N, C-alpha and C positions, 0 to 999 in steps of 0.2 A: 754500886751495890744494887742488885735487882731484888725485888720483893716477889719472886715467883715461887709457887709451891711445886714440889716435885710431882710428876705425872704418876697417877695411881692406876695400876693395871689390876683388873678384877682377878681374883684367885681362880684357878682352873676348877671347873666343876666336873663331877663324875658323869660320864655319859648315861643318859636315860635309856632304858630298854623300851622297845616298841610294844604296844599293847598286844596281847595274844591274838594270833590270827584267827579270824572267824572261819568256820568250816565252809567249804564251797557247797552251795546248794544249787543244783542245776534248775533252770527254769523248766516248767512243764513243756512238753512237745507242743509246738504250734501246728495245728492242723488247718490248712487253708480251707475255707468254706466258700464255695462258689455255688450260687443258686441261679439257675437259668430259667427265665420266664419268657415265653413267646406267645404272641397273639396276632391275629389278623383281623383287621376291621375293614369294612366296606365304606368308601366315601361316595355318597350319593348313589348307592347301589350300582356303581360302575367300576370304580378304581380301588383295588385292594391296597391296604396300607399294612405293611409288615413291621412289627416292632419286636425287638429282642432286647431284653435287659439282663445283663449278667451282674448279679448283686454280690459284691464282695463285703468286706467288713464294714468300712465306712465310706465306700465309693462304689460307683455304678458305671458300667460300660453299656452304652445304649446304641443300638443300630436301628434306624428308621429308613424304610424304603417304600416306594410306591410301585416298583417294578422288579421283576426278577425274583429269585429265591434268596434265601439266606446265604451270605457269602461262605459260611462254613459248609453248607450243603454243596455249593458249587465246587468248592475246593475238594471235597471228598469225592464228588463225581468224577473229577479230573485226576484222581489219584494223587492228590496233594501237591500238584504242580502249580496251582494258581492260574490266573488268567493273565493274558498279555496286557500291556499298558493301553493298547488301542481300544480295548473293550471296557475300560474302567471309566469312571466319571459319574456325575449326577444322573440318576434315572436308569442306570445300567444294571442295578441289582448287585453291584460289586462294591467292595469296600473302597471308598474314595477318601474324601477329606476327613480328618480327625481333629477334633477340638477338645480342649480340657478347660474346666473351670473349677476354681476353688472358692469356697465361701469366704466371706470377710472375716478377718481375725478380730476386729473391733466392731461393736455395734454401730450402726449408722454408716459404715463404709460399704462401698459396692463390692460385689464379687469380682474376681479377676478371671479373665479367660484368654486363651491363646489358641491359634491354629497350629497344631503340631505337624500334621501331614497334609499336603495338598496346597491349593492356592489360597493365600490370605485375602484375595479379592472377594470371594464368596464367604460372607460372615454368617451364613445360616446356621451352621453347626456351633460356632462360637457363641452366637447370640442366644441360641436355645440352651446351651450348656450354662451360660451365665445366669439366665432366668431360673433354671432348675436349681443351680447351686445356691442362689439367693433364697429361693422358696424352701428348699429342703435342708439347707445347712449341711450339705455333703459335697464331696468331690464327684464330678461327672466327667466322663470321657464319652464324647458323642460323635457319631457318624450319621449325618442326615443325607440320604441318597435320594433327595427330591430336588430337582432343579429349581433354583430360585428364579421365579418369573412372576409377572402380573397374573398369569393364568393359574399359577400354582399357589397363590397367596392363601386361598381358602383351604386348599389341601394341606399346606403347612400348618395352618391354624388348627385344623381338624386333627392332624397327626400329633401336635403338641398337646392338645386337650386330652386325647386318648392316652398319650404317654403319661400325663399327670395323673389320670385316673388309675392307670396301672401302678405307678409309683406309690400312690396313696394306699393302694391295697397291699403292695409289697412291704411298705414301711409301717403299716398298721400293727400295733402290738397283737400278739397271738391271743386268741380268746382263751379264757381260763378253762381248764379241763373240768368237766362236770364232776362234782364230788359224789362219791359213792358212800351211801349210809350203810355202815357195817354193824350198826347197833340193833338191827331188826331181828 
């Protein structure tokens, strides 16, 4: 004779109803805001340095060149056809290598960078993007169209210093509007 109790099955429960559905509230329309900043600086009164910054929400696209015109102007002059591969590359005034850097997610960690387009041998764009992402805590896409060489080390340093000055101006909070005294 076994001493086991019969298996007890819970009584069926009545199905519960779902909570009332919340009304759909659409998000406000997102309007992309791009601000374009361009400046030209003279290095040692001889070599022009062209800098263009496209400021987006929390990221920046930067183009730095020591020769040629802005690649957008070159493309417009050619009727949107772009230039051939043989004319591109560092120092040609044409969009060449592109690197991206993201700030660190945790304090004390380094920013990360990668070359997206171009040859990963020349780390000029990636290194500059990494330094800027670390300093400004923003995402940077950078194209440096200055050939990396011993002769251009001072030119690269000058270009980055001028770019940092531009970014500090761009990222500075807007000055408060003067208050108008209407009680007079």
